[in-house]
N, C-alpha and C positions, 0 to 999 in steps of 0.2 A: 552595657553602655551602647547607646544608639550611634551608629556610624553615620557621619554626615554624607549626604549625597552630593557628589561632585560630577557634573556632566562635562564632557569634552565635545569638541566639534568632531565630526566624522573624519576630517582630514588629520586632526591631531591624534585621534585614537588609532587610525590605521598607519601612522608613521612607524609603528613597531614592525610592520611587515618588511621583510628583507628578501632580496633575490634568493631563489631556491627553496622558499618556504612551502610547506604543504598546509592548506587551509581547509578546515571543515566548514560547511555552510548548512545551517539548519534549513529544513525544507517545508514542503506542503503549504498550509495556510500561512505559516510564519516565515516564509522566505524573507530574509532581511535585505530587500532590494535597495533600500536607502544606503546601506553600507556597501553593497556591491557596486552601486553607481560611483561612489566615492573611490572605491578601490580601482575601478577603471580609470578614473580621473588621474590617478597616480601612476599610470602606466609608463610615463616617461622616465621614472627612476627604477623601474622593476623589470625583471626578466625571470623566466623559468619558475613561475609560480604555478603550483598544482592545486586545483580545487576539487574536493571530494564531497559527495552528498548522495542522497537518494532523489526523491521526486521534488523538484523545485517549480515554483510558479512565477509568472510574470517575466519581465525583461531582466535577465541577470547581467547584461551588458558585457561581461568579460569573455563571452564566447564569440564575439564578433570577429570577422576575418582580419580586421586591422590589428588585432591583438595577438596574432600568431607569433609564437616565440616568447611572448610575455606571460600570458595566462594559458594554462592547459586544463581543460575540464576532464576529469577521470571519474565518471559517475557510475554508481551502482544500481541505477534505475534510469530509464530514458523517458522523461516526461515531455510534454509538448514544447516546453520552453527550450529544450536542447536537442530535440529530435532532428532538426535540420543540420545542426553543427555536427552531430554524431554521424549522420549518414553522408555528410560531405567530407568526412575525414578530418574535421577540425577539433573533434573531441573523441573521447574513448568511453567504452562501456565495460564494466567489470561484471560478469555473470556470477552471482553469489546468492545463496539463500539469505533472506532477510534476517533470520535468526542468528546467522553467523557473522554478520557485518561487525558487531561489537568486538569480536575476536580479532579482527584486522587491526583495530585500534589497540586493544589490550596487549596483544602479542608483538606489537611494533612492526607488523607487516606493513601497515600504513601509519607510521608515527605522525602525530599532528603537532605542528608548531603553533597554530592559532585556530580557535573555534569562533565563528561568527554566529551569534544567536540573537533571537528576538524574544524578550521576556516581559513579564508584567512588572510594574513598579515595585520597589522594595516595600514590604509590609513593616509593621511597627518593630519587628525583630530583625529587619534587614534582609529578609528572604524574598527572592523573586521566583516566579514560576516559568517553566518552559512551556506552559500553556497547553495548546492542543497538539503539539508535536514533540512528544517525549521520545518515542521510538528509538532511533540510534543516537539522538542528541544527548541522552543521559551519559552514555559511554564516551561520547566525544568530549564533553566538558570534564569528565572525570580524568581523561588522559591527555588532553591538550596542554601544552606548556603555558599558553596564555589564552584568555578568553576576552573577547570584546562583545559587549552586550548592547543591543539596540533596545532601549527601554521604551515600552509603548503601552499606554493605558488601555488600548483596545485589546490587549492580550488577556484572555481569561486566566484566572488563578485556579489551577486544577489540582486535585488531590492525587497522591501517589508518589512516583519517583521523580517528579519534575522540579522539586524545590532546590534552589541553589543560592547560597548566601552571597550578597552583593560584595563582600570583602574578597571574594575569589575573582572578581572581574579586574582585569588590568585597566579597562576603561569602560565608561558608560556613556552612551550617546542617546539623547532624547529624540523621539520621533512619534508622530501620531498618525501614521499611515493606516488606512483600514486593512484588516487581514484579507487575504485572498479567499474568495468564496466560490462554491460550486453547487449547483442545484441539479442533482441527478434525477429527482422526481419529475422534472420538466420533460425529460427524454423518454419517459415510459409510454410505450404505444401498445397496440393490440398484441403484437408478437410477444412483447415482454410480459404482458398480463397473462397470456396463455402459458408461457414458460413458468411464470410464478404460480399459476394454478397447479401445475404438475409438481413443482418443487414443494409447495406447501402441503401437498398430499403425502409427502414423505416425512414431514416433520410432525413428530408426536408431541403431545403436551409434556412439559417438564424437560424438553430438550434444551441444549445450550447451543447458541448460534455463532458462527463466524461468517461474515459476509465480505466478499471482495469489494472492489470499487466499481461504480457504474450504475446504469439504469436497471439492470436485471436484479441485483441485490435490493435496490429500493422497491422494485415491483414486488419482490417476494415479501418484504416487510409490510407492504400495503395489503397483502393477501392474508395476513396472519391475525387479523383482529378477532377471529373466532377461537383462537388458541388460548391455552391457559398456562400460566406459571413457566414462561420461557426464561432462559438465561442468556447472557451474552459474554463471550470470551473471544475477542477478535483483534486483529492487528489494526483495523480502522473502523470507524463508525461514521454515519452521516445522519441527515435529518430524519430519515425514515424510522429511526428508533423512538423519536419523541412521542408520537401519537400512541405507540404501544406501551410506553412508560405510563402515559397519562391514563390509559385504560387498564392498567395493572396487568396487561398481557405479559410484559417483561417485568419481572420482579426479582429474578435470580435466587428464589427461595430454595431451590433444590440442587444448586451447584455444589460439587464436591470441593472445588477450589474457589476461594473467595466468595462464599455464599453471601447473598444480599448486595453484591457489588457487580456493576458492569465493568469488566476489565478490557482495556484497549491500549494500543500503542500511540495512536493519533486519531484525530477527528478532522474531517474535511466536509464542509457543507456551507450553509448560509449563516448569517449573523444570528439567526434564531437558535441554531445549534450551539454556537459559541457562548451565547448568553445562558443557554440551558445548562451547560456543563460548568459554567463559572461558579466556583465555590460550592459545587454540588457533591456532597460526600457519597452519593450513590455511584459515582464514577471513579475508577482508579486508572490513571494513566501511568503505565509501567514500562520499564525498560524492555525493549523488543527481544532481547536474548532470553527473557523470562516468558513473555507473552507468547512468543512463537516457538518455544521449545517443544518439540513433539512429545517429549517425556512428560511435560506438564499437561499438554493438551489431552493426552491419552488418559490422564487421571480423572477426567470429567466424563461421567456417564452420559450416553445419548448425545454425544457431540456431533453437530451437523455443520460441515464445512461447505460453503457455497462459493464456487469460483467459476470463472469464465475462460474462454479460449478464443484464439484467432481461428484455428482450424483443428480438426481431428481426423486422423486417417482411419481406414476401416479395420485396423487392428487395435485402435485405442490410443495411439500415441498423440499426446497433446502438445501443440505449439501454442504458447500463450504470450510470447514476448517479441515475435518478429513476423513479418510478412515476407517469406522467402529470406533473402539476405538483408532486407530493409529492417533495421532495428526500430521497433515500435515502442516497447516498454522495457520490462525487465523480469527476471525470475521472481522477485518479490517473495511473498510468503505462501504462495499456492501450495508448494510441496510440503512446507512445514505443517500446514493445517490438514491437507488431504491425508498425509501419513498419520498425523495425530488422531484424526477422526476415525481412520480405518482401524486403529489400535484401541480406540475407546470402546468400552462395553456398550453395545447398542448404537455405536456411532455410524454416521453415514457421510462419506466423502462424495460430493456432488459437483459435477461440471455442468454448467448451464450455458447454452449458447443458441442463438438463432440459427436456423438451418441454412440461411443464406446471408451474404453481406448486403449492404444497402444497394450495391450495384447488381444484385441478383446472382452472385457467384456462390456456389455451394461451399459451406464450411466443413461438410463431411466429404472427405476426398479419398480417392484410392491410395495416393501417397502424398506426403507433405511436400510443399513447394521446395525446390532445390535451395539449400542453404537455411531452411527453417530450423529453428532451435527446438529441441524437445525439452520442454520444461518439466512435464510429468510423464513418466514412462507408462507404457501400457500395463505393466504389472501393478501400478499404483491406482489405476482407474477402476472405480466401482460403478457409480451411477452417472449416466450422461442424459441430459434433458434438453429437448428442443421444444418448439411450439407444437410438435406432432407427437410428443409422448416421452416415455422413459425407456432407456436401454440400460439393462443391468449386465455389466461385463465381468464381474468378479467370478472367477472359476470357469469362465467360458473359453473354449479354444478359439483359434483365429477365425475359422469359418463361422462359428456361432456368433462371434463378436461382429463380424461383417454383416451378417443377417440382421442382428439387433440394431446396428447403427443405420443400416439402409432403411429400416422400418420407421426411423424418426427423421430421415432426410426429407427435403422438400419433394413432393410427389413428382415434379417435373425432372428431378435429378436422379430418381431411383433407377431408371432403366440403364443409364450410363454406369451407375455404380454397380448394378447387378452384372453388367458385362465385364467390368474390371474385376469383380469378385470371381467370376467364372474363369477368366484368363489366369488369375493368380492361383485359385484354389481348386479349379476344375469341377466346381460344384456350385449350385445355388438352390 
């Protein structure tokens, strides 16, 4: 029997929120900003509300200074929307592997009172889709005591783990806001193309790819049009995969896990991407504790993980989530995939980064900035790629690593790095 759809106002739906609640907020392209704005409007009756999520987009309202003591953001990733509030001490950051976040919900380390999600309208059977942000949302809706859904016809209906029956929602609120978009291809420049050239030289036909977020992964995808029979198993995907799909470069034919399917946790890109994955059975949006599990990743032969970094020291330590003590992003899934790829038969874990920042500061440094977080240890790093070449660190001692990394540093930075190397290791 078809369940009738009854929509409530955002104010009525959020009236179930009580002081002391912990609320999960779906993120990425599907951040439910409409509900968050109304939650902020109800601040006069609330206090001690904790909000947990990963990467959110747009104005989330509740992190503003005037809501101190009412709402507290406790995020597991620091995206641009909350970067200021985290670094000003008005919000907190939980360092955790992306693959392990669902365990925080399941084991009641972070028990959820309410989940705020944005989903597609119910189909003829009453099912809605979590769309392009299944990631940790699947576990959140499975464990939350109550779910409030922002129903939006702009949300794609995706295949995989994202279906949830409308009868499970405490309330449904209708909204037609556009999804958040990002065009990483617009930021691809000469350095990114040079890096992509070196990275693509490491990728063999029939490899399976994981790409992190940003312009370098998109540049790598642009450089792969001459490859054959690639697969994708990744925590996120963007517009760069579409052209490779249409050219049959990506077809997933030789994957050991989910052959013939692209597996991802979430998608972030332009409307073209959201339309492309809509009701597309070639894509499987799965729970992140499955997608990012290194034990699953290692089962895929020739797994290539491509991630970036803020800086790397001359021994190979990777800082990818902070600039000194300034919290910039999060641990995310970098270690999940680098470790999984390293254990894969024929796998290649790759860190790709420009040799310098936009301000001309070397990213290859003698020591990490004071307070910098080590996301990936030097024992886990294999390939490091800059616009000046490839450094292979696996099996290298500290002196050999330093030499290899100095060789791919910006030429104007090499003399200072060589001096630091000599002072530390007494040789160069």
